[in-house]
C-alpha positions, 0 to 999 in steps of 0.5 A: 783091048776088049770091046764092049759094044752096048746097043741103043734105040729109041725108047730104051730105059736110059739107066739099063744102058747108061748104068752098065756105060758108067761101069764099063768106062770106069775100068779104064779110069781106074787103070789109068790112076794106076798108070795102066794103059786102057783095056776097053773100048766101049762104044754105043751102037745104034742101027743107023748110027744116029742119035736115039732118044730114050724112054724118058726123053734123053738124047743120045749120040751113038758111036758106030751103026750096027752095020760097022760092027762085026765083032765084039768081046762083049754085047749088052742089049738094054730094055724098055719100051723100045725093046718091043719094037726090035723084036719086029725089027728083022735087021736088028735080031739078024745082027745080034745072032751074027755078032753073038758067037764072036762074043766072050759075054752075051748080055742084057738089062731089064726086057733086053732079054726078049731081043736076046730070047727073039734071036734064039740066044736063050733056049733052054738058059735061065735068065732074067728080066724086069719083074713086071715083065715076066708074064709078057715075056711068057705070052709072047712065046719067048724061050728062057727059063725066067728066074726071079727075085735074082738082080742077074743070072749066069747061064754059060756066056749069057748074063741077063739082069733084072730091071733098070739099076740091075744092070749096074749089078750085072756090069760090076759082077762081069767086070769081076770076071774079065779082071778080078774081083778085087779089080771090081772093087776098086771100079765100084769104089771109083763109082762110089756105088754103095746103095743104101736107098731110103725105102725098101721095095719087095719085089 
């Protein structure tokens, strides 16, 4: 059983964590449809175990406080305006640093990569973040080789995605790595994730 922990905090961008949560929880849905047992546990973790309110006002309950979690197979850090506040939260940064060595995969969505960088997990690595935050990342003196125009970037066991919806793509790719590409396609089909937006956006 793999344990996937998604860290949530006030003013996080909702789809940054809700999108990957849907992907990862769909893993068990697909397995159950195949009459197989669950293989992942997905937990939402907040600093104190209390509810958080996302940037758009969505209120979300956590399953655990970070002090209750000492080991994960996968950690995911979302972004959003609230990610900036975490950079000054020594308790959160120390927890991320302590949990990362036990993880098979260390991941982020959007400006969640700022938190990974502050925890000294992106030094010398190719990473991504929200396209509109590249200059801010550099101005803060955070370390990491920013890669543009990619939905997600993998360097070793660190996988970082661009903004908001890109986290869904990253989570599906990661599902393919943890299980198989064929299984990830079933998860994608189960979500009916086949984006065909009405407008194009060149970023």
